[in-house]
MARTOR-114665 format. One line per field, with one value per residue: residue in three letters; chain; x, y, z of N, C-alpha, C, O in turn. Coordinates in steps of 0.1 Angstrom, whole numbers, plus 5000, padded with zeros to 4 digits. Example, Ala and Ser with C-alpha at 12.3 -4.5 7.8 and 13.67 -1.06 7.14 Angstrom:
<nodes>
type ALA	SER
mol A	A
n.xx 5132	5128
n.yy 4943	4978
n.zz 5078	5071
ca.xx 5123	5137
ca.yy 4955	4989
ca.zz 5078	5071
c.xx 5132	5129
c.yy 4967	5000
c.zz 5078	5079
o.xx 5142	5134
o.yy 4967	5011
o.zz 5085	5080
</nodes>
This chain:
<nodes>
type MET	ASN	SER	GLN	ARG	TRP	SER	SER	ASP	LEU	ASP	SER	CYS	SER	ALA	PRO	SER	GLU	PRO	PRO	SER	ALA	TRP	GLN	HIS	LEU	ALA	LEU	SER	VAL	SER	GLY	SER	ARG	ARG	ARG	ARG	ILE	ARG	ILE	TYR	ARG	GLY	ILE	VAL	LEU	ALA	CYS	LEU	ALA	PHE	GLY	ALA	PRO	VAL	PHE	ILE	ALA	GLU	THR	VAL	ILE	GLY	ARG	TRP	SER	ARG	HIS	SER	PRO	PRO	ARG	ALA	ALA	GLY	VAL	ILE	ALA	GLY	ARG	PHE	GLY	TYR	SER	ALA	LEU	TRP	ASN	VAL	VAL	GLY	TRP	THR	GLY	SER	ILE	ALA	GLY	PHE	LEU	ILE	ILE	SER	TYR	TYR	THR	MET	ILE	ALA	GLY	TRP	VAL	LEU	ALA	TYR	THR	TRP	PHE	PHE	LEU	SER	GLY	ASN	TYR	ALA	ARG	GLY	THR	PRO	ALA	VAL	VAL	ALA	LYS	PHE	HIS	ALA	PHE	VAL	ALA	ASP	SER	ARG	ALA	VAL	SER	LEU	TRP	GLN	LEU	GLY	PHE	PHE	ALA	LEU	VAL	ALA	VAL	ILE	SER	ALA	ARG	GLN	LEU	ASN	ARG	GLY	VAL	GLU	TRP	ALA	ASN	ARG	TRP	ARG	ALA	PRO	GLY	LEU	LEU	ALA	ILE	SER	ALA	VAL	LEU	VAL	ALA	TYR	SER	LEU	ALA	THR	GLY	ASP	VAL	ALA	ARG	GLY	LEU	ARG	PHE	ALA	PHE	ALA	PRO	ASP	LEU	SER	ARG	LEU	THR	SER	VAL	VAL	VAL	LEU	GLY	ALA	VAL	ALA	ARG	HIS	SER	LEU	GLN	TRP	ALA
mol A	A	A	A	A	A	A	A	A	A	A	A	A	A	A	A	A	A	A	A	A	A	A	A	A	A	A	A	A	A	A	A	A	A	A	A	A	A	A	A	A	A	A	A	A	A	A	A	A	A	A	A	A	A	A	A	A	A	A	A	A	A	A	A	A	A	A	A	A	A	A	A	A	A	A	A	A	A	A	A	A	A	A	A	A	A	A	A	A	A	A	A	A	A	A	A	A	A	A	A	A	A	A	A	A	A	A	A	A	A	A	A	A	A	A	A	A	A	A	A	A	A	A	A	A	A	A	A	A	A	A	A	A	A	A	A	A	A	A	A	A	A	A	A	A	A	A	A	A	A	A	A	A	A	A	A	A	A	A	A	A	A	A	A	A	A	A	A	A	A	A	A	A	A	A	A	A	A	A	A	A	A	A	A	A	A	A	A	A	A	A	A	A	A	A	A	A	A	A	A	A	A	A	A	A	A	A	A	A	A	A	A	A	A	A	A	A	A	A	A	A	A	A	A	A	A	A	A
n.xx 1076	1047	1044	1049	1026	1008	1009	1006	0979	0966	0971	0960	0931	0929	0933	0911	0904	0886	0859	0834	0833	0818	0793	0792	0773	0750	0752	0740	0716	0683	0660	0640	0631	0634	0636	0647	0669	0683	0685	0706	0726	0730	0737	0762	0778	0781	0793	0817	0824	0824	0843	0865	0870	0883	0905	0922	0924	0939	0964	0974	0980	0997	1020	1028	1034	1052	1075	1087	1092	1064	1065	1081	1067	1045	1057	1078	1061	1048	1070	1078	1060	1062	1056	1057	1079	1068	1044	1052	1044	1018	1024	1040	1020	1002	1022	1029	1002	0999	1019	1006	0984	0995	1007	0983	0974	0993	0993	0971	0979	0998	0983	0971	0994	0998	0973	0976	0998	0988	0967	0984	1001	0980	0972	0943	0911	0881	0845	0823	0827	0852	0867	0862	0871	0898	0910	0906	0923	0948	0948	0954	0980	1002	1029	1032	1018	1030	1056	1045	1038	1064	1072	1058	1067	1093	1090	1081	1103	1122	1111	1108	1136	1145	1136	1118	1114	1123	1111	1085	1070	1073	1062	1035	1025	1020	1006	0979	0967	0965	0948	0924	0921	0915	0892	0875	0874	0862	0837	0828	0828	0807	0785	0781	0777	0768	0740	0725	0705	0698	0720	0719	0696	0705	0726	0711	0685	0681	0674	0664	0654	0672	0693	0715	0723	0752	0758	0758	0774	0799	0802	0802	0825	0848	0845	0851	0876	0888	0884	0901
n.yy 6805	6801	6822	6845	6841	6843	6871	6882	6875	6889	6914	6918	6914	6937	6958	6972	6999	7018	7017	7032	7044	7027	7036	7061	7078	7073	7087	7110	7110	7095	7083	7063	7047	7013	7002	7021	7026	7003	7004	7024	7012	6994	7008	7021	6996	6988	7008	7005	6983	6989	7009	7008	6981	6978	6994	6985	6959	6965	6977	6958	6938	6950	6959	6929	6924	6940	6941	6961	6988	7014	7040	7032	7012	7013	7025	7007	6986	6997	7004	6977	6974	6991	7017	7050	7058	7076	7069	7064	7084	7078	7062	7078	7097	7082	7078	7101	7111	7091	7100	7125	7116	7101	7125	7134	7115	7110	7134	7131	7109	7118	7136	7117	7106	7130	7133	7109	7113	7136	7123	7102	7119	7133	7155	7165	7174	7179	7175	7183	7213	7221	7201	7201	7231	7227	7210	7228	7245	7231	7221	7248	7253	7252	7247	7230	7208	7199	7191	7169	7152	7152	7134	7112	7105	7098	7076	7058	7056	7044	7017	7009	7009	6986	6967	6940	6914	6920	6947	6957	6934	6927	6951	6947	6926	6940	6960	6950	6934	6954	6974	6958	6954	6981	6987	6971	6978	7002	6995	6982	7005	7020	7007	7004	7032	7050	7059	7033	7026	7047	7048	7028	7034	7058	7042	7024	7034	7056	7088	7092	7115	7136	7127	7138	7142	7150	7140	7112	7109	7116	7093	7072	7078	7078	7049	7038	7045	7033	7008	7004
n.zz 0468	0474	0488	0474	0454	0470	0478	0454	0447	0467	0460	0437	0444	0461	0442	0427	0445	0445	0453	0456	0431	0413	0416	0410	0394	0406	0429	0433	0439	0453	0451	0429	0396	0391	0366	0349	0362	0357	0330	0328	0337	0320	0297	0304	0307	0282	0271	0285	0271	0244	0244	0264	0261	0237	0238	0258	0248	0223	0235	0248	0227	0211	0227	0233	0207	0198	0219	0231	0248	0260	0247	0223	0209	0189	0169	0162	0153	0130	0114	0106	0090	0069	0075	0087	0114	0131	0143	0165	0183	0192	0213	0230	0237	0253	0274	0281	0292	0314	0331	0339	0351	0371	0387	0397	0412	0430	0446	0459	0474	0488	0504	0523	0535	0550	0565	0579	0597	0611	0624	0639	0655	0669	0660	0650	0638	0652	0648	0621	0610	0620	0608	0581	0579	0586	0563	0542	0549	0549	0521	0508	0514	0497	0496	0519	0508	0485	0498	0510	0489	0476	0496	0494	0469	0475	0492	0472	0457	0475	0478	0452	0445	0459	0442	0429	0444	0472	0472	0459	0461	0490	0499	0492	0505	0530	0523	0511	0530	0548	0538	0537	0562	0573	0556	0570	0595	0590	0580	0602	0623	0610	0610	0636	0644	0625	0604	0592	0577	0564	0548	0530	0516	0503	0484	0473	0465	0444	0432	0401	0387	0396	0378	0354	0320	0321	0344	0339	0317	0328	0345	0327	0315	0337	0341	0317	0318	0340	0333	0312
ca.xx 1066	1033	1043	1047	1014	0998	1008	1003	0963	0960	0972	0949	0919	0927	0934	0900	0902	0876	0844	0821	0832	0810	0781	0791	0761	0741	0754	0733	0702	0679	0648	0638	0626	0646	0639	0654	0684	0690	0689	0717	0738	0734	0744	0777	0787	0780	0804	0828	0826	0826	0856	0874	0879	0891	0918	0928	0930	0950	0974	0981	0986	1008	1031	1033	1040	1067	1085	1093	1086	1052	1069	1083	1062	1037	1066	1085	1052	1046	1082	1075	1049	1068	1050	1064	1080	1062	1037	1054	1032	1008	1028	1044	1008	1001	1031	1026	0989	1002	1024	0997	0976	1002	1008	0974	0970	1006	0992	0961	0986	1007	0972	0969	1005	0995	0966	0981	1008	0979	0962	0993	1006	0970	0968	0933	0902	0868	0835	0824	0831	0865	0874	0862	0884	0913	0911	0907	0939	0956	0950	0957	0992	1011	1042	1031	1011	1040	1065	1040	1036	1076	1075	1053	1075	1106	1086	1078	1116	1128	1104	1115	1151	1148	1135	1105	1110	1123	1106	1072	1061	1073	1051	1021	1021	1016	0995	0969	0958	0965	0937	0914	0917	0913	0879	0864	0873	0855	0825	0823	0824	0798	0775	0778	0776	0761	0727	0726	0693	0699	0732	0712	0686	0714	0732	0703	0673	0683	0665	0669	0652	0684	0703	0715	0735	0762	0765	0761	0787	0811	0802	0807	0844	0855	0842	0859	0893	0892	0885	0912
ca.yy 6805	6802	6838	6854	6841	6847	6885	6888	6876	6900	6927	6917	6917	6950	6965	6984	7008	7031	7012	7044	7051	7022	7044	7076	7083	7072	7092	7124	7104	7090	7074	7063	7033	7004	6999	7033	7022	6991	7009	7033	7005	6988	7017	7022	6986	6991	7018	7000	6974	6998	7020	7005	6967	6977	6999	6974	6949	6972	6981	6943	6934	6960	6953	6916	6920	6945	6937	6973	7000	7018	7049	7029	7000	7016	7029	6995	6977	7003	7002	6965	6971	7000	7029	7061	7055	7085	7065	7062	7095	7072	7056	7091	7102	7074	7080	7115	7110	7083	7108	7137	7109	7100	7138	7137	7104	7109	7145	7127	7099	7130	7138	7104	7106	7142	7129	7098	7120	7144	7110	7098	7131	7139	7169	7163	7183	7172	7183	7189	7225	7223	7192	7209	7243	7222	7203	7238	7254	7224	7220	7259	7257	7247	7243	7218	7198	7196	7184	7155	7146	7147	7124	7100	7100	7092	7061	7048	7051	7036	7006	7005	7003	6973	6957	6930	6907	6928	6960	6957	6923	6929	6961	6940	6918	6948	6969	6946	6930	6967	6981	6950	6957	6994	6985	6961	6987	7014	6990	6984	7016	7027	7000	7006	7045	7055	7057	7022	7025	7060	7045	7019	7043	7066	7036	7015	7042	7066	7097	7097	7128	7143	7122	7145	7138	7154	7130	7100	7113	7116	7082	7065	7083	7072	7035	7034	7048	7023	6994	7006
ca.zz 0457	0474	0494	0461	0448	0478	0477	0441	0448	0475	0455	0427	0453	0465	0432	0428	0456	0444	0451	0453	0416	0405	0420	0409	0390	0415	0443	0433	0438	0464	0449	0414	0389	0388	0350	0345	0369	0348	0317	0328	0339	0306	0288	0311	0304	0268	0267	0286	0261	0231	0243	0271	0259	0224	0242	0266	0236	0214	0241	0251	0215	0206	0236	0229	0195	0195	0226	0230	0257	0253	0238	0207	0206	0180	0159	0157	0145	0120	0106	0101	0078	0058	0077	0094	0129	0137	0151	0181	0188	0203	0228	0239	0242	0266	0286	0289	0299	0325	0340	0343	0360	0383	0393	0402	0424	0441	0454	0466	0482	0498	0516	0530	0542	0558	0575	0588	0605	0616	0633	0649	0664	0676	0653	0640	0641	0657	0643	0607	0605	0621	0598	0568	0577	0586	0551	0533	0552	0543	0506	0504	0517	0483	0500	0526	0500	0476	0505	0515	0478	0474	0506	0486	0459	0481	0496	0465	0453	0483	0476	0438	0443	0465	0431	0429	0456	0484	0474	0456	0469	0504	0503	0490	0518	0541	0519	0507	0541	0555	0531	0540	0576	0573	0551	0577	0606	0587	0581	0615	0626	0604	0615	0649	0648	0613	0602	0582	0567	0555	0538	0522	0508	0495	0477	0464	0461	0436	0427	0390	0384	0395	0370	0341	0311	0326	0353	0331	0308	0337	0350	0317	0312	0347	0341	0308	0322	0348	0325	0303
c.xx 1053	1032	1039	1032	1004	0995	1002	0983	0960	0961	0960	0935	0918	0930	0923	0895	0896	0862	0833	0820	0822	0795	0779	0781	0750	0740	0748	0719	0698	0666	0647	0634	0638	0648	0649	0667	0690	0693	0702	0726	0744	0742	0760	0782	0786	0793	0816	0834	0831	0841	0868	0881	0889	0904	0928	0934	0941	0964	0982	0987	0998	1022	1036	1039	1055	1077	1091	1085	1075	1057	1073	1075	1053	1047	1074	1074	1049	1056	1083	1068	1053	1062	1061	1065	1073	1051	1038	1049	1022	1012	1033	1028	1003	1007	1029	1012	0991	1006	1015	0986	0980	1007	0997	0971	0984	1001	0981	0969	0992	0995	0969	0982	1002	0989	0970	0989	1000	0972	0970	0998	0993	0966	0956	0920	0890	0856	0834	0829	0845	0874	0875	0873	0897	0918	0915	0920	0948	0960	0956	0969	0997	1021	1042	1023	1022	1052	1059	1042	1053	1078	1069	1062	1089	1102	1085	1092	1123	1122	1109	1125	1152	1142	1122	1103	1113	1118	1090	1065	1062	1062	1039	1017	1018	1004	0984	0961	0958	0952	0925	0911	0914	0895	0872	0865	0863	0839	0819	0820	0811	0783	0773	0775	0768	0747	0726	0716	0691	0710	0726	0703	0692	0719	0723	0689	0673	0672	0669	0666	0663	0696	0704	0726	0748	0769	0766	0772	0798	0810	0807	0825	0851	0854	0851	0874	0897	0893	0898	0926
c.yy 6809	6818	6847	6855	6847	6863	6890	6887	6886	6913	6930	6920	6932	6962	6979	6992	7019	7024	7019	7049	7042	7027	7058	7084	7082	7082	7107	7120	7098	7081	7073	7049	7025	7002	7009	7029	7012	6997	7017	7023	6996	6996	7019	7008	6984	6998	7016	6991	6979	7006	7013	6991	6970	6983	6991	6964	6953	6973	6967	6937	6938	6957	6941	6914	6930	6944	6949	6981	7006	7030	7044	7018	7002	7017	7019	6989	6985	7005	6990	6963	6985	7014	7036	7055	7064	7082	7061	7075	7090	7067	7069	7097	7095	7077	7093	7114	7102	7092	7121	7129	7105	7112	7138	7128	7105	7122	7139	7118	7109	7135	7128	7106	7118	7137	7118	7104	7128	7134	7106	7108	7137	7154	7169	7171	7173	7181	7185	7200	7226	7214	7198	7223	7235	7216	7214	7244	7245	7224	7234	7263	7248	7241	7231	7205	7192	7187	7169	7148	7141	7133	7111	7094	7092	7078	7051	7046	7042	7018	7000	7001	6992	6961	6949	6923	6913	6941	6958	6946	6924	6941	6957	6932	6925	6956	6965	6942	6943	6973	6970	6952	6970	6992	6980	6970	6996	7009	6989	6994	7023	7019	7003	7023	7051	7052	7046	7024	7037	7056	7038	7026	7051	7058	7030	7022	7053	7074	7102	7108	7138	7137	7130	7139	7141	7142	7117	7099	7111	7103	7072	7066	7076	7054	7031	7037	7036	7008	6994	7008
c.zz 0461	0483	0483	0454	0457	0480	0466	0441	0456	0470	0445	0433	0455	0455	0430	0440	0457	0443	0449	0438	0407	0408	0418	0404	0397	0428	0444	0439	0451	0464	0434	0410	0388	0375	0347	0348	0359	0336	0316	0330	0329	0298	0294	0308	0291	0264	0272	0276	0247	0231	0254	0268	0248	0227	0250	0256	0229	0222	0242	0236	0210	0215	0234	0219	0190	0206	0231	0242	0251	0243	0223	0203	0192	0167	0151	0149	0134	0109	0100	0089	0067	0063	0084	0110	0138	0144	0167	0192	0199	0215	0235	0244	0254	0274	0294	0299	0312	0335	0345	0354	0373	0393	0401	0417	0433	0450	0463	0478	0493	0509	0526	0540	0555	0569	0585	0598	0614	0628	0644	0659	0670	0673	0643	0647	0645	0653	0628	0606	0606	0611	0584	0568	0578	0570	0542	0537	0548	0527	0502	0506	0510	0488	0508	0517	0492	0485	0508	0501	0477	0484	0501	0478	0465	0488	0484	0457	0461	0481	0462	0437	0450	0455	0435	0441	0468	0484	0473	0462	0483	0506	0502	0500	0528	0535	0516	0520	0548	0550	0535	0553	0578	0568	0562	0591	0603	0584	0591	0624	0623	0607	0626	0653	0640	0611	0590	0572	0558	0545	0529	0512	0495	0481	0469	0460	0456	0433	0410	0384	0382	0387	0358	0330	0313	0335	0348	0322	0316	0343	0341	0314	0324	0346	0328	0310	0329	0343	0317	0310
o.xx 1046	1021	1029	1027	0994	0984	0994	0976	0950	0954	0953	0927	0908	0929	0925	0883	0898	0854	0824	0812	0817	0786	0770	0779	0741	0730	0749	0712	0707	0663	0653	0634	0649	0659	0660	0676	0702	0704	0708	0736	0756	0752	0770	0795	0794	0802	0826	0846	0840	0849	0880	0893	0900	0914	0941	0946	0951	0974	0993	0999	1007	1033	1048	1048	1064	1089	1103	1073	1075	1053	1070	1077	1053	1046	1077	1078	1045	1052	1088	1069	1045	1064	1072	1057	1071	1047	1031	1050	1020	1005	1030	1027	0999	1002	1028	1012	0985	1000	1019	0980	0973	1012	0999	0967	0984	1004	0981	0967	0991	0997	0965	0980	1005	0994	0967	0987	1004	0971	0966	0998	0995	0959	0957	0919	0889	0856	0844	0839	0852	0885	0885	0881	0906	0929	0925	0927	0958	0971	0964	0972	0997	1023	1049	1024	1024	1057	1066	1047	1055	1085	1074	1065	1093	1110	1087	1092	1129	1129	1113	1127	1163	1144	1116	1094	1103	1119	1083	1055	1052	1055	1031	1006	1012	0994	0976	0950	0948	0945	0914	0899	0908	0886	0861	0855	0854	0830	0807	0811	0805	0772	0761	0771	0760	0742	0726	0719	0685	0709	0728	0704	0689	0719	0727	0681	0667	0661	0676	0673	0664	0707	0694	0735	0756	0780	0775	0779	0807	0822	0816	0833	0861	0864	0858	0882	0907	0901	0906	0936
o.yy 6817	6824	6855	6865	6854	6868	6899	6895	6892	6923	6940	6928	6938	6974	6991	6992	7028	7025	7015	7056	7047	7023	7065	7095	7090	7084	7115	7129	7096	7074	7081	7040	7028	7001	7005	7028	7013	6996	7018	7025	6992	6992	7017	7009	6975	6994	7021	6990	6974	7008	7014	6988	6967	6979	6991	6961	6946	6970	6965	6933	6931	6953	6941	6905	6927	6946	6947	6980	7006	7030	7050	7015	6994	7010	7019	6985	6978	7008	6989	6954	6988	7024	7030	7049	7061	7090	7056	7075	7094	7068	7069	7100	7102	7079	7095	7115	7107	7094	7127	7135	7104	7109	7141	7133	7100	7121	7142	7120	7107	7137	7131	7107	7115	7135	7118	7100	7128	7137	7105	7105	7148	7163	7173	7172	7161	7193	7188	7199	7231	7217	7199	7225	7238	7219	7214	7248	7250	7225	7233	7275	7237	7229	7221	7193	7180	7177	7159	7137	7129	7124	7101	7082	7082	7069	7039	7036	7032	7009	6989	6991	6986	6949	6953	6925	6912	6948	6957	6948	6921	6940	6961	6930	6919	6957	6973	6945	6943	6978	6976	6951	6971	6996	6985	6969	6997	7017	6993	6993	7031	7025	7004	7025	7059	7042	7051	7022	7038	7061	7042	7022	7051	7063	7030	7016	7062	7068	7111	7112	7146	7142	7130	7132	7133	7136	7110	7089	7103	7100	7064	7057	7069	7048	7021	7031	7030	6999	6984	7009
o.zz 0455	0483	0482	0449	0454	0483	0466	0436	0453	0474	0445	0427	0452	0459	0430	0444	0465	0434	0442	0434	0396	0400	0422	0409	0395	0435	0453	0443	0460	0474	0426	0418	0383	0371	0343	0340	0354	0331	0305	0322	0328	0293	0286	0305	0287	0256	0267	0273	0241	0221	0250	0270	0249	0220	0249	0255	0228	0216	0237	0235	0206	0211	0233	0218	0183	0202	0235	0243	0238	0232	0213	0191	0183	0156	0139	0137	0125	0097	0089	0081	0058	0055	0087	0117	0150	0153	0176	0204	0210	0225	0247	0256	0264	0285	0306	0311	0322	0345	0356	0363	0383	0404	0413	0427	0444	0462	0475	0489	0505	0521	0537	0552	0567	0579	0597	0609	0625	0640	0655	0671	0676	0679	0631	0659	0641	0656	0622	0598	0597	0607	0578	0558	0570	0566	0535	0528	0544	0522	0492	0503	0514	0485	0505	0521	0493	0479	0508	0502	0476	0481	0505	0478	0460	0488	0486	0450	0456	0482	0460	0430	0448	0457	0445	0448	0475	0494	0483	0469	0490	0516	0510	0504	0537	0542	0516	0522	0556	0559	0539	0556	0589	0576	0564	0598	0611	0585	0593	0631	0630	0606	0629	0664	0645	0616	0579	0560	0548	0533	0518	0500	0483	0470	0457	0452	0462	0432	0407	0375	0373	0388	0350	0333	0307	0334	0352	0321	0312	0348	0344	0312	0322	0351	0329	0304	0326	0347	0317	0304
</nodes>
């Protein structure tokens, strides 16, 4: 029981695996007014509360009330009140959207597997121009990208086939500490070899003159998606 709780806690702590997204709208800036920055953060928080929170609460209520899978949940509840079961379109839309999102993230996961193999086999480039050229050559090879994506699907299928205790929880016992260790190594490497002062200025001293409505809208949309 303790090991299950420990793995669950580690999994929850490592869930937000995209910390740069919190500062996505500041990534295009290098200096600016603190008051304006706080105003933008406030707008993003309000957008999350106005759009992300209601969607999250509605999905939770529908799921708990209907006790059915997402594609059928809304239709079941509508039927109880005498409305058409065509409300299932809400659940099907969410399921299709989830599938499209998964197809995107599994492709990125395939990249990670490919570069893990490149690193272990010593087949990696050195220097910025060589690294960029290698990446563009890799993503241009649709066959290789698809095969690595299928490899990730196979890995997920193997873990899922082992069910919860021997599959997902076992994987989390390795994944969460591994992610923490990788993050610690990257931080240590950056502090030892990088320009820390420049990095801090990049993160905390944005140039809000370069902050456009398109950037703010993109940041709000991404925060709302992660909240939901």
